[in-house]
PLY file of the C-alpha trace (Angstrom):
ply
format ascii 1.0
element vertex 713
property float x
property float y
property float z
element edge 712
property int vertex1
property int vertex2
end_header
0.12 -0.13 0.04
1.12 3.27 -0.98
2.24 6.20 1.59
-0.75 8.79 2.09
1.66 11.45 1.32
2.40 10.00 -2.50
-1.15 9.33 -2.93
-1.80 13.56 -1.98
0.91 14.27 -4.01
-0.79 12.87 -7.31
-4.10 14.07 -5.74
-2.52 17.61 -6.49
-1.59 16.71 -10.30
-4.81 15.96 -11.11
-6.54 18.95 -9.16
-4.07 21.33 -10.61
-4.42 20.02 -14.83
-6.05 22.13 -17.14
-9.52 22.77 -16.97
-10.20 20.60 -14.18
-12.44 22.91 -12.80
-14.81 21.76 -14.61
-14.60 18.02 -13.76
-15.11 19.45 -10.05
-18.02 21.31 -10.47
-19.62 18.11 -11.87
-18.73 16.63 -8.89
-19.81 19.00 -6.65
-23.56 19.08 -8.55
-23.74 15.41 -8.88
-22.81 15.10 -4.89
-24.63 17.96 -3.21
-27.66 18.72 -5.24
-30.74 17.04 -4.76
-33.28 17.24 -7.60
-37.24 16.53 -7.17
-40.68 17.36 -8.49
-43.53 18.65 -6.71
-42.25 18.00 -3.30
-39.01 16.28 -1.45
-38.83 12.54 -0.69
-36.94 10.02 0.76
-35.71 8.54 -2.53
-34.62 12.09 -3.45
-31.43 12.13 -1.33
-30.70 8.57 -1.54
-27.79 9.29 -4.40
-26.49 11.49 -0.79
-25.97 8.17 0.60
-24.26 6.30 -1.48
-20.87 4.63 -0.70
-19.67 6.27 -4.09
-20.31 9.74 -3.38
-17.75 11.91 -2.39
-18.00 13.76 0.69
-17.54 17.21 1.17
-14.51 17.24 3.29
-13.12 15.61 0.37
-14.50 17.69 -2.21
-13.21 20.76 -0.69
-10.18 19.03 -0.50
-9.71 18.51 -4.09
-10.81 22.76 -4.12
-7.62 23.41 -1.91
-5.40 21.32 -4.02
-7.12 22.87 -7.27
-6.38 26.83 -6.76
-2.30 25.68 -5.11
-1.85 26.98 -9.03
-3.53 29.45 -11.24
-6.49 28.18 -12.61
-7.29 27.39 -15.98
-10.46 27.73 -17.31
-10.53 26.37 -20.04
-13.44 23.73 -21.10
-11.36 20.47 -22.13
-13.12 17.64 -24.08
-15.79 15.18 -22.88
-13.10 12.37 -22.59
-10.32 14.44 -20.47
-13.29 15.53 -17.73
-13.95 11.75 -17.90
-10.61 11.09 -17.16
-9.97 13.57 -14.35
-13.48 12.46 -12.61
-11.89 8.88 -13.26
-8.52 9.77 -11.74
-9.86 11.75 -8.40
-12.27 8.86 -7.59
-9.90 6.07 -8.09
-6.96 8.13 -6.05
-9.91 9.43 -2.66
-10.67 5.82 -2.97
-7.06 4.81 -2.28
-6.59 7.63 0.34
-9.46 6.52 1.99
-8.19 3.17 2.24
-5.01 4.28 3.11
-6.06 5.98 6.01
-8.22 2.96 7.42
-5.55 0.09 7.15
-3.77 1.00 10.54
-6.56 0.49 12.49
-8.21 -2.61 10.68
-4.53 -4.24 10.45
-4.51 -3.60 14.73
-7.73 -4.92 15.28
-6.98 -8.30 12.80
-4.06 -8.76 14.45
-5.80 -8.58 18.13
-8.55 -10.58 16.37
-5.69 -13.05 15.89
-3.84 -12.98 19.25
-7.01 -13.54 21.15
-6.14 -10.02 22.93
-8.60 -7.23 23.21
-7.77 -4.27 21.44
-9.85 -0.74 21.02
-8.27 0.75 17.96
-10.41 3.83 18.57
-8.61 4.62 21.33
-5.56 5.15 19.88
-5.37 9.10 18.43
-4.11 8.18 15.21
-7.02 5.92 14.27
-9.47 8.77 14.98
-8.00 10.61 11.88
-10.29 8.69 9.67
-13.76 9.11 11.35
-12.46 12.85 12.47
-12.24 13.28 8.31
-14.86 11.03 7.28
-17.64 11.49 9.86
-21.12 12.80 8.66
-21.82 16.52 8.80
-23.47 17.29 12.27
-25.06 20.15 11.66
-27.79 21.30 8.60
-25.93 24.70 6.25
-29.35 26.56 7.03
-27.91 25.74 11.04
-24.35 27.59 10.83
-26.25 30.54 8.45
-29.26 31.38 10.40
-27.29 30.51 14.15
-24.47 32.68 13.04
-26.72 35.70 13.86
-27.47 34.77 17.71
-23.94 34.06 17.90
-22.22 37.37 16.78
-25.22 39.82 17.54
-23.27 41.37 20.18
-20.40 41.61 18.25
-22.01 43.86 15.45
-20.39 47.41 16.80
-16.76 45.39 15.77
-17.87 44.12 12.33
-19.53 47.19 11.31
-16.18 49.03 12.43
-13.94 46.51 11.28
-16.16 44.77 8.16
-18.62 47.32 7.10
-21.56 44.86 7.53
-23.42 43.48 10.61
-24.34 39.66 10.60
-27.61 39.98 9.81
-26.66 41.72 6.56
-23.85 38.74 6.03
-26.43 36.15 6.56
-29.10 37.81 3.90
-26.15 38.46 1.53
-25.15 34.88 1.96
-29.05 33.37 1.78
-29.13 35.36 -1.21
-26.38 33.72 -2.69
-27.69 30.34 -1.98
-30.94 30.90 -3.18
-29.73 32.61 -6.66
-27.49 29.46 -7.08
-30.03 27.27 -6.65
-32.52 28.99 -9.45
-28.99 28.36 -11.83
-29.21 24.66 -11.06
-32.34 24.34 -12.21
-32.49 26.96 -15.77
-28.68 25.62 -16.57
-29.58 22.00 -16.08
-32.61 22.25 -18.27
-29.95 24.47 -21.07
-27.65 21.15 -21.60
-30.15 19.89 -23.77
-29.71 22.99 -26.44
-26.18 22.04 -26.25
-24.03 19.02 -28.19
-22.21 16.78 -24.79
-19.08 18.26 -25.75
-20.13 21.67 -24.71
-21.59 20.31 -21.40
-20.25 21.72 -18.15
-21.55 22.43 -14.98
-19.41 25.35 -13.99
-21.88 28.40 -14.67
-24.23 26.94 -12.10
-21.63 28.09 -9.56
-20.54 31.69 -11.07
-21.88 34.43 -10.11
-21.41 38.28 -9.86
-22.13 41.36 -7.04
-24.14 42.65 -9.71
-26.17 39.69 -10.35
-26.62 39.28 -6.58
-27.73 42.76 -5.96
-30.39 42.48 -8.70
-32.37 39.44 -7.57
-31.79 40.27 -3.98
-32.44 43.61 -3.76
-29.50 44.02 -0.94
-27.02 47.12 -1.71
-24.31 46.03 -3.97
-21.47 47.90 -1.66
-23.19 45.77 0.96
-23.62 43.05 -0.87
-19.26 43.55 -2.07
-18.42 44.56 1.31
-19.69 40.77 2.50
-18.56 38.70 -0.42
-14.86 40.23 -0.09
-14.88 38.94 3.82
-14.76 35.27 2.36
-13.15 36.00 -1.12
-9.68 33.96 -1.09
-7.06 36.35 -2.33
-5.80 36.26 -5.77
-2.22 35.47 -4.72
-3.10 32.98 -2.09
-2.04 29.36 -3.08
-2.60 27.30 0.00
0.71 26.14 -0.20
0.39 24.79 3.50
-1.72 22.33 2.72
-0.02 19.83 2.35
-1.89 16.96 4.25
-5.33 16.15 4.41
-5.91 17.21 7.55
-3.68 20.74 7.36
-5.17 23.63 7.15
-7.14 24.47 4.12
-7.55 28.07 3.43
-10.79 27.69 1.02
-12.85 26.53 4.60
-12.14 29.61 5.61
-12.66 31.72 2.53
-14.63 29.14 -0.33
-15.20 32.28 -2.79
-12.78 31.72 -5.60
-12.42 35.09 -8.03
-12.09 34.01 -11.92
-11.91 37.27 -13.33
-13.93 40.12 -14.85
-16.18 40.52 -11.40
-17.36 36.78 -11.90
-16.75 34.71 -8.71
-16.91 30.95 -8.08
-19.10 29.09 -5.34
-18.59 25.37 -5.26
-19.92 24.23 -1.94
-22.88 26.23 -0.30
-22.06 24.07 2.97
-18.41 25.35 3.64
-19.74 29.27 2.53
-22.50 29.04 5.17
-20.23 27.15 8.03
-17.55 29.89 7.22
-20.24 32.32 7.45
-20.69 30.62 10.96
-17.23 30.19 12.52
-14.74 32.77 11.19
-15.84 35.67 12.29
-14.54 34.67 15.90
-11.14 34.11 13.99
-11.53 37.72 12.68
-11.78 38.94 15.92
-8.67 37.33 17.82
-6.20 38.70 15.57
-7.55 41.93 17.00
-5.75 41.80 20.58
-7.82 44.69 22.18
-11.05 42.63 21.18
-9.97 39.09 21.76
-11.08 38.86 25.51
-14.65 40.60 24.63
-15.11 37.97 21.61
-15.01 34.88 24.25
-16.86 36.66 26.27
-19.28 36.94 24.00
-18.88 33.13 22.36
-19.42 31.54 25.94
-23.00 33.59 26.20
-24.33 32.20 23.17
-23.95 28.49 23.75
-25.56 29.30 26.85
-28.05 31.90 26.05
-29.02 29.42 22.96
-29.49 26.27 24.60
-31.43 27.93 27.53
-34.28 29.62 24.83
-34.42 26.31 22.70
-35.49 24.50 26.13
-37.74 27.46 27.35
-39.11 26.98 23.79
-40.42 23.73 25.13
-40.84 23.85 28.72
-41.74 27.28 29.36
-39.86 29.95 30.84
-41.48 29.06 34.31
-39.08 25.45 34.12
-35.98 26.56 32.76
-33.26 28.52 34.70
-30.27 30.17 34.18
-26.78 30.16 36.16
-27.90 28.20 38.85
-25.49 28.35 41.97
-25.72 24.91 43.91
-24.70 23.91 46.88
-24.78 21.10 49.02
-24.91 20.73 53.19
-23.45 22.96 55.18
-23.18 25.52 52.36
-20.34 23.94 50.20
-20.23 24.88 46.75
-21.26 22.18 44.10
-20.70 24.45 41.23
-22.55 26.29 38.61
-25.28 25.09 36.53
-25.72 26.72 33.02
-29.37 25.89 32.57
-31.39 23.69 34.85
-34.72 22.15 33.66
-37.27 21.03 35.92
-40.45 19.39 35.22
-42.62 17.37 37.70
-39.55 15.13 39.59
-37.85 15.30 36.74
-34.71 17.70 36.12
-32.20 18.37 32.77
-28.59 19.52 33.77
-27.28 21.52 30.99
-23.19 22.38 31.11
-22.54 24.36 27.48
-18.87 25.03 26.00
-17.33 26.77 23.59
-14.43 24.86 23.21
-13.25 22.85 19.69
-11.04 20.23 17.86
-7.96 21.70 16.94
-6.72 21.47 13.76
-3.48 19.74 15.60
-5.66 17.50 17.11
-6.99 16.16 14.33
-3.77 15.25 12.80
-4.15 12.39 15.28
-1.92 13.43 18.38
-3.18 11.46 20.96
-1.89 14.38 23.91
-4.28 17.21 21.68
-7.02 14.62 20.82
-7.23 14.05 24.48
-6.38 17.29 25.49
-9.12 18.94 23.68
-11.68 16.27 24.65
-11.47 17.36 28.23
-11.49 20.89 27.78
-14.32 20.41 25.73
-16.80 17.66 27.17
-15.04 15.80 30.39
-14.88 19.45 32.14
-18.28 19.78 31.19
-19.61 16.69 32.56
-17.58 16.93 35.54
-19.26 19.99 36.64
-22.46 18.65 35.86
-22.18 15.71 37.56
-21.17 17.23 40.56
-24.00 19.96 40.47
-26.42 16.69 39.53
-24.89 14.86 43.00
-26.46 17.72 44.87
-29.38 18.13 43.18
-30.26 14.07 44.07
-29.50 14.73 47.77
-32.50 16.03 49.71
-29.99 18.75 51.85
-29.26 21.21 48.75
-30.40 24.93 48.39
-30.39 26.32 44.18
-30.05 30.06 43.98
-30.62 31.82 40.70
-28.97 34.36 39.23
-31.47 37.07 40.28
-30.74 35.70 44.18
-33.74 34.01 44.62
-34.29 30.50 45.69
-35.47 27.94 43.33
-37.61 25.09 44.89
-36.85 21.62 43.74
-38.89 18.69 44.12
-37.95 17.11 47.46
-37.15 13.56 45.55
-36.25 13.78 41.83
-36.71 10.53 39.88
-34.37 11.06 37.02
-31.79 13.39 36.39
-30.18 13.81 32.88
-26.91 15.46 31.83
-26.56 17.37 28.57
-23.12 18.47 27.59
-23.69 21.29 24.73
-20.47 22.11 22.45
-20.98 25.57 20.15
-19.36 24.35 17.36
-19.40 20.99 15.00
-17.00 18.73 16.53
-15.96 16.04 14.21
-16.01 12.51 15.30
-18.30 13.76 18.57
-20.07 10.14 18.84
-16.83 8.36 18.30
-15.00 10.28 21.09
-17.61 10.11 23.67
-17.33 6.43 23.69
-13.83 6.32 23.63
-12.84 8.94 26.20
-15.48 10.28 28.16
-15.26 9.10 31.51
-18.90 9.11 33.69
-20.77 7.34 36.24
-24.26 6.51 36.70
-26.78 5.69 39.16
-30.93 4.93 39.79
-31.45 9.01 39.48
-28.59 10.60 37.16
-28.75 9.03 33.97
-25.81 8.43 31.59
-24.65 12.13 30.15
-26.12 12.97 26.27
-23.08 14.96 24.49
-24.37 17.24 21.98
-23.70 19.72 19.80
-25.93 23.12 19.48
-27.22 22.20 16.17
-28.50 18.50 17.54
-30.78 20.20 20.26
-31.71 22.53 17.69
-33.05 20.06 15.50
-34.23 18.30 18.69
-36.43 21.20 19.71
-38.08 22.05 16.21
-39.03 18.13 15.90
-40.06 17.29 19.88
-41.42 20.63 20.56
-43.61 19.18 24.23
-42.01 18.29 27.31
-42.37 14.75 27.13
-41.38 14.41 23.56
-38.34 15.73 24.54
-37.75 14.41 27.68
-39.01 10.84 26.69
-36.25 11.24 23.86
-33.27 11.81 26.07
-34.06 9.38 28.25
-33.52 6.74 25.18
-30.82 7.95 24.15
-29.02 8.26 28.28
-30.32 4.88 28.12
-28.36 3.94 24.97
-25.02 5.11 25.51
-23.04 2.89 24.80
-25.71 0.64 22.70
-26.27 2.95 19.59
-23.42 4.22 17.16
-23.64 6.20 14.94
-21.68 8.81 12.41
-23.78 11.80 14.34
-26.23 12.36 16.34
-28.86 13.60 13.78
-28.67 9.75 12.54
-30.24 8.67 16.01
-32.87 11.47 16.73
-34.00 10.71 13.10
-34.23 6.87 13.69
-36.61 7.99 16.71
-39.00 9.87 14.96
-39.24 7.05 12.32
-39.60 3.96 14.29
-38.78 5.35 18.41
-35.08 4.66 19.86
-35.70 1.24 21.29
-34.33 -2.49 21.11
-34.52 -5.99 22.32
-32.18 -6.71 25.20
-30.73 -9.09 23.09
-28.54 -6.87 21.08
-25.27 -5.32 22.29
-24.49 -2.77 19.86
-26.70 -1.10 17.05
-25.07 0.06 14.13
-27.46 2.93 12.25
-26.66 4.23 8.57
-26.82 7.95 7.60
-28.92 7.85 5.16
-31.90 7.24 8.11
-31.35 10.87 8.07
-33.20 11.59 5.10
-36.67 11.63 6.74
-35.44 14.06 9.12
-33.45 16.22 6.60
-36.62 16.84 4.70
-38.64 17.74 7.42
-35.85 20.51 8.66
-35.60 21.79 5.17
-39.53 22.22 4.84
-39.94 23.75 8.19
-36.59 25.97 7.88
-35.91 27.05 4.13
-39.68 26.39 2.98
-39.10 23.68 0.62
-41.56 21.47 -0.35
-42.55 18.37 1.13
-43.83 16.76 4.60
-42.93 18.80 7.86
-43.63 16.05 9.65
-41.68 12.28 9.02
-44.24 9.55 9.84
-43.46 7.97 12.86
-43.97 8.83 16.74
-45.12 12.20 15.73
-47.75 11.59 13.79
-48.80 7.61 15.42
-50.67 9.93 18.14
-52.50 13.00 16.02
-56.21 12.60 16.37
-56.34 9.53 18.83
-57.88 9.92 22.55
-54.16 8.42 23.82
-52.53 11.78 22.00
-54.85 14.05 23.53
-54.10 12.19 27.39
-50.09 12.95 26.62
-51.01 16.60 25.80
-52.32 16.53 29.48
-50.26 14.87 31.00
-47.55 17.79 29.41
-50.04 20.17 30.50
-49.97 18.84 34.48
-46.49 17.61 35.01
-47.29 15.07 38.04
-45.17 12.80 38.74
-47.70 10.35 38.63
-48.29 10.26 35.39
-44.91 11.41 33.39
-43.69 7.69 33.34
-46.75 6.90 31.83
-46.68 9.45 29.17
-43.20 7.82 28.45
-44.73 4.72 28.16
-47.54 5.34 25.96
-44.70 6.88 23.75
-43.30 3.73 23.17
-46.26 1.91 22.07
-46.79 0.46 18.33
-49.33 2.57 15.91
-51.72 -0.41 16.14
-51.17 -0.20 20.14
-51.85 3.47 20.11
-55.35 2.72 17.85
-56.41 -0.20 19.54
-56.16 1.51 23.32
-57.27 4.47 21.76
-60.74 2.87 20.59
-61.18 0.90 23.74
-61.19 4.10 25.93
-63.63 5.97 23.62
-66.10 2.88 23.56
-65.88 2.96 27.22
-66.71 6.86 27.56
-69.46 6.21 25.57
-71.08 3.65 27.46
-69.98 5.91 30.80
-71.92 8.75 29.68
-74.50 6.39 28.24
-75.33 4.82 31.61
-73.65 6.78 34.18
-71.78 3.82 35.82
-68.13 2.88 35.95
-66.25 1.11 33.56
-62.95 0.20 33.56
-60.18 -1.58 31.32
-56.55 -3.18 31.49
-53.88 -2.95 28.75
-50.71 -4.24 29.05
-47.74 -2.66 28.11
-44.09 -4.35 26.93
-42.15 -7.68 27.86
-41.80 -6.17 31.52
-45.31 -7.20 32.35
-46.04 -3.77 33.24
-50.05 -2.19 32.22
-51.94 0.54 32.28
-55.58 0.48 34.14
-58.13 3.02 33.31
-61.13 4.14 35.33
-64.27 6.20 33.81
-66.10 7.67 36.45
-67.31 10.89 38.35
-67.20 9.74 41.73
-65.62 12.08 44.01
-61.59 11.90 44.22
-61.18 10.03 47.94
-63.51 7.38 46.36
-62.19 6.90 42.83
-58.34 7.19 44.28
-58.50 4.52 46.13
-60.42 1.98 43.71
-57.72 2.51 40.82
-55.26 2.07 43.12
-56.02 -0.77 44.58
-57.65 -2.09 41.25
-53.84 -1.23 39.56
-52.11 -2.94 43.07
-53.84 -6.18 41.99
-52.85 -6.12 38.06
-49.45 -5.42 39.28
-49.22 -8.18 41.44
-50.49 -10.76 38.91
-48.54 -9.52 36.52
-45.43 -9.78 38.52
-44.52 -6.38 37.75
-42.11 -3.61 38.98
-44.73 -1.00 37.64
-48.41 -0.15 36.74
-49.91 2.73 35.63
-53.35 3.96 36.17
-55.23 6.79 35.09
-59.05 8.01 35.58
-61.07 9.97 33.21
-64.25 11.45 33.04
-66.70 10.38 30.90
-66.72 13.86 28.85
-63.52 12.32 28.50
-60.80 14.76 30.48
-57.64 13.38 32.46
-58.97 13.30 36.01
-55.70 12.07 37.46
-53.21 9.38 37.62
-51.26 7.20 39.46
-47.91 5.38 39.14
-47.15 2.14 41.23
-43.11 1.51 41.59
-41.80 -0.89 43.57
-40.31 -4.13 43.42
-42.51 -7.58 43.43
-42.31 -9.46 46.12
-45.09 -12.49 46.77
-47.13 -11.86 49.60
-49.62 -14.73 50.62
-52.64 -12.29 51.36
-52.56 -10.57 47.82
-52.34 -14.27 46.65
-55.38 -15.32 48.01
-56.84 -12.41 47.23
-56.16 -12.57 43.29
-57.26 -15.95 43.38
-60.39 -14.93 42.34
-59.31 -11.90 40.38
-58.96 -11.81 36.59
-55.33 -11.35 35.44
-54.05 -10.92 31.99
-55.56 -13.13 30.17
-59.02 -11.53 30.56
-57.68 -8.44 29.02
-60.62 -7.26 26.89
-59.89 -5.26 23.71
-62.81 -2.80 23.36
-61.60 -1.98 20.33
-63.86 -4.84 18.30
-66.60 -4.04 16.08
-69.15 -5.51 18.53
-67.89 -3.10 21.44
-68.10 -6.11 23.57
-64.34 -6.82 22.66
-62.72 -10.84 22.96
-60.22 -12.57 25.03
-56.48 -12.49 23.88
-55.21 -16.11 22.60
-52.32 -17.24 24.27
-50.37 -17.31 20.47
-52.35 -13.91 19.24
-50.26 -10.66 18.63
-49.46 -9.48 21.92
-51.83 -5.84 21.97
-48.68 -4.20 23.13
-47.40 -4.09 20.01
-44.45 -5.75 20.54
-44.78 -8.13 17.71
-44.63 -11.28 19.45
-47.25 -13.31 20.71
-48.88 -12.90 23.88
-47.81 -15.86 25.62
-44.12 -14.65 25.26
-44.52 -11.13 26.26
-47.36 -9.74 28.43
-48.75 -13.13 29.71
-47.01 -14.47 32.58
0 1
1 2
2 3
3 4
4 5
5 6
6 7
7 8
8 9
9 10
10 11
11 12
12 13
13 14
14 15
15 16
16 17
17 18
18 19
19 20
20 21
21 22
22 23
23 24
24 25
25 26
26 27
27 28
28 29
29 30
30 31
31 32
32 33
33 34
34 35
35 36
36 37
37 38
38 39
39 40
40 41
41 42
42 43
43 44
44 45
45 46
46 47
47 48
48 49
49 50
50 51
51 52
52 53
53 54
54 55
55 56
56 57
57 58
58 59
59 60
60 61
61 62
62 63
63 64
64 65
65 66
66 67
67 68
68 69
69 70
70 71
71 72
72 73
73 74
74 75
75 76
76 77
77 78
78 79
79 80
80 81
81 82
82 83
83 84
84 85
85 86
86 87
87 88
88 89
89 90
90 91
91 92
92 93
93 94
94 95
95 96
96 97
97 98
98 99
99 100
100 101
101 102
102 103
103 104
104 105
105 106
106 107
107 108
108 109
109 110
110 111
111 112
112 113
113 114
114 115
115 116
116 117
117 118
118 119
119 120
120 121
121 122
122 123
123 124
124 125
125 126
126 127
127 128
128 129
129 130
130 131
131 132
132 133
133 134
134 135
135 136
136 137
137 138
138 139
139 140
140 141
141 142
142 143
143 144
144 145
145 146
146 147
147 148
148 149
149 150
150 151
151 152
152 153
153 154
154 155
155 156
156 157
157 158
158 159
159 160
160 161
161 162
162 163
163 164
164 165
165 166
166 167
167 168
168 169
169 170
170 171
171 172
172 173
173 174
174 175
175 176
176 177
177 178
178 179
179 180
180 181
181 182
182 183
183 184
184 185
185 186
186 187
187 188
188 189
189 190
190 191
191 192
192 193
193 194
194 195
195 196
196 197
197 198
198 199
199 200
200 201
201 202
202 203
203 204
204 205
205 206
206 207
207 208
208 209
209 210
210 211
211 212
212 213
213 214
214 215
215 216
216 217
217 218
218 219
219 220
220 221
221 222
222 223
223 224
224 225
225 226
226 227
227 228
228 229
229 230
230 231
231 232
232 233
233 234
234 235
235 236
236 237
237 238
238 239
239 240
240 241
241 242
242 243
243 244
244 245
245 246
246 247
247 248
248 249
249 250
250 251
251 252
252 253
253 254
254 255
255 256
256 257
257 258
258 259
259 260
260 261
261 262
262 263
263 264
264 265
265 266
266 267
267 268
268 269
269 270
270 271
271 272
272 273
273 274
274 275
275 276
276 277
277 278
278 279
279 280
280 281
281 282
282 283
283 284
284 285
285 286
286 287
287 288
288 289
289 290
290 291
291 292
292 293
293 294
294 295
295 296
296 297
297 298
298 299
299 300
300 301
301 302
302 303
303 304
304 305
305 306
306 307
307 308
308 309
309 310
310 311
311 312
312 313
313 314
314 315
315 316
316 317
317 318
318 319
319 320
320 321
321 322
322 323
323 324
324 325
325 326
326 327
327 328
328 329
329 330
330 331
331 332
332 333
333 334
334 335
335 336
336 337
337 338
338 339
339 340
340 341
341 342
342 343
343 344
344 345
345 346
346 347
347 348
348 349
349 350
350 351
351 352
352 353
353 354
354 355
355 356
356 357
357 358
358 359
359 360
360 361
361 362
362 363
363 364
364 365
365 366
366 367
367 368
368 369
369 370
370 371
371 372
372 373
373 374
374 375
375 376
376 377
377 378
378 379
379 380
380 381
381 382
382 383
383 384
384 385
385 386
386 387
387 388
388 389
389 390
390 391
391 392
392 393
393 394
394 395
395 396
396 397
397 398
398 399
399 400
400 401
401 402
402 403
403 404
404 405
405 406
406 407
407 408
408 409
409 410
410 411
411 412
412 413
413 414
414 415
415 416
416 417
417 418
418 419
419 420
420 421
421 422
422 423
423 424
424 425
425 426
426 427
427 428
428 429
429 430
430 431
431 432
432 433
433 434
434 435
435 436
436 437
437 438
438 439
439 440
440 441
441 442
442 443
443 444
444 445
445 446
446 447
447 448
448 449
449 450
450 451
451 452
452 453
453 454
454 455
455 456
456 457
457 458
458 459
459 460
460 461
461 462
462 463
463 464
464 465
465 466
466 467
467 468
468 469
469 470
470 471
471 472
472 473
473 474
474 475
475 476
476 477
477 478
478 479
479 480
480 481
481 482
482 483
483 484
484 485
485 486
486 487
487 488
488 489
489 490
490 491
491 492
492 493
493 494
494 495
495 496
496 497
497 498
498 499
499 500
500 501
501 502
502 503
503 504
504 505
505 506
506 507
507 508
508 509
509 510
510 511
511 512
512 513
513 514
514 515
515 516
516 517
517 518
518 519
519 520
520 521
521 522
522 523
523 524
524 525
525 526
526 527
527 528
528 529
529 530
530 531
531 532
532 533
533 534
534 535
535 536
536 537
537 538
538 539
539 540
540 541
541 542
542 543
543 544
544 545
545 546
546 547
547 548
548 549
549 550
550 551
551 552
552 553
553 554
554 555
555 556
556 557
557 558
558 559
559 560
560 561
561 562
562 563
563 564
564 565
565 566
566 567
567 568
568 569
569 570
570 571
571 572
572 573
573 574
574 575
575 576
576 577
577 578
578 579
579 580
580 581
581 582
582 583
583 584
584 585
585 586
586 587
587 588
588 589
589 590
590 591
591 592
592 593
593 594
594 595
595 596
596 597
597 598
598 599
599 600
600 601
601 602
602 603
603 604
604 605
605 606
606 607
607 608
608 609
609 610
610 611
611 612
612 613
613 614
614 615
615 616
616 617
617 618
618 619
619 620
620 621
621 622
622 623
623 624
624 625
625 626
626 627
627 628
628 629
629 630
630 631
631 632
632 633
633 634
634 635
635 636
636 637
637 638
638 639
639 640
640 641
641 642
642 643
643 644
644 645
645 646
646 647
647 648
648 649
649 650
650 651
651 652
652 653
653 654
654 655
655 656
656 657
657 658
658 659
659 660
660 661
661 662
662 663
663 664
664 665
665 666
666 667
667 668
668 669
669 670
670 671
671 672
672 673
673 674
674 675
675 676
676 677
677 678
678 679
679 680
680 681
681 682
682 683
683 684
684 685
685 686
686 687
687 688
688 689
689 690
690 691
691 692
692 693
693 694
694 695
695 696
696 697
697 698
698 699
699 700
700 701
701 702
702 703
703 704
704 705
705 706
706 707
707 708
708 709
709 710
710 711
711 712
């Protein structure tokens, strides 16, 4: 196998060939543009997940090598362009195999010798996932989040650059829209030319006059913004000698052609530069550096707090909380705290990032960057979470007022949020993060600000959000994916739940297609479904969905767990339970009598009992609790839920019985005449009377297993 440096040198030679820019334009169009008719569908994006596709970091590498010599813009013949493409793909494949080879060789040797090894524990082996890992953010997130990130720096930007961050965002957005329009028009015009004349280069070329005409933005303002991202004509990117060296086109992706024409081959890179580059402009101003650092840190905290408040409400989210343990001992400060019923979310935000030197595979630097970005954040959050879990603690808000916390918290979630794209973050968390858990404090959820933004967009209610965080924390060591958006998309489609028999689940990036479309529809106005078909559509218009909504409006500790359990139901189970409750409610409204039903929920034997009546709470409460106790004991379950609904049919109250099952002679005597799970009534039957579930019938909990192997004990 050839040395990586030799492959890189050959790649440089092909990229600086005469007219290579036309081959690169084709590759950028082929591997980043999505075509569709009417509205976007998941199948329209299939090519973006092909193993044959060049990813953005590869295309940026080609651009960085191409500018190392003066670009020759003439159009080669079709055979030459095809040769450029074939040779490029061959060399990039060889380069990828070369980067992966040491890790696979180490793994092979360990298997042959019988020794346990963890190849990804070595920094040198992390170079591959750092470079080839999927994008953790949408381009429009980079563009739009740049405004809250830098709006506090507007005075500096206006003084030094002649524009505000909102100005820059608007110009970049207009440029993307202009370019998107060209993709369609120029593709159509190719039919009027012979194949020898075909080139995709015009799709990516623009002038500031053209941009001003279509956007209505002042041309001089456009020029000031564009010039901030234009590669200087004499810049040759000569320090870019290896795939993980700094590539200047990542910061300045607009290439001058001449006669006022400019080239942007990667929209994503431009929008990411808008999000990242202004900080480095300010960093060079020594007098302003401390202010830039302060504003950067404030942004990630403020943004995280704002997104959480959109979900939980202003009254449930607190910022900059001082936590004291017994005898006034300081446990630390929480950047943002969410209190919902007997659940808490502790958020620690950091603005540290993976440095360029660390990306080269230096073990010490990778671990040092991870410690500053994630481990320190987690350690601080853990100390605060431990104090929260104790009964003797004091919380004081930023305004000096004490914050009341439930005496006993059932679950505490830790979110460690980073503000920038952190390559191979999920890989590094698995390898380097040292954490501890107990019955109250769950495993930490490490994510970037872009994932938090997408979660808040799609999981816009407290139960939906908390349920996902609970599942994600529970599968910290089990789920394996290139980035968090893949896992979120899987959850939206199929619910993040796996049987215990699986030790590890690997998810492919193509799973994100439905989430990608939904986010583009919501943020970019693209035609298509706003919501992936799955857990968010399953409950729409159902009685179960209304119950979940009522639980969220009254976050009672006795019903929050039920909300989580209901969200775990399969679609068929949701329909059956909803129909059963509707039938029971109609009966109660007609005859004025008490009615009830029970439904098993999951393999653990737990279940739900629903009562419908208008009895006074002192009567209805004990009756429901007794019924649930009997059902729980009969099922030998550790948990049982109960709710009481009115005939109208609003949720009256709920209970949650959670304690270990133990044999009890008195209970055995009571349940000897009490019907167990075998008498479960499916009230969604057409005649309204229901039928008994057979042992070999599909379990009504929706697990897909036979009743005798699931909820029947």
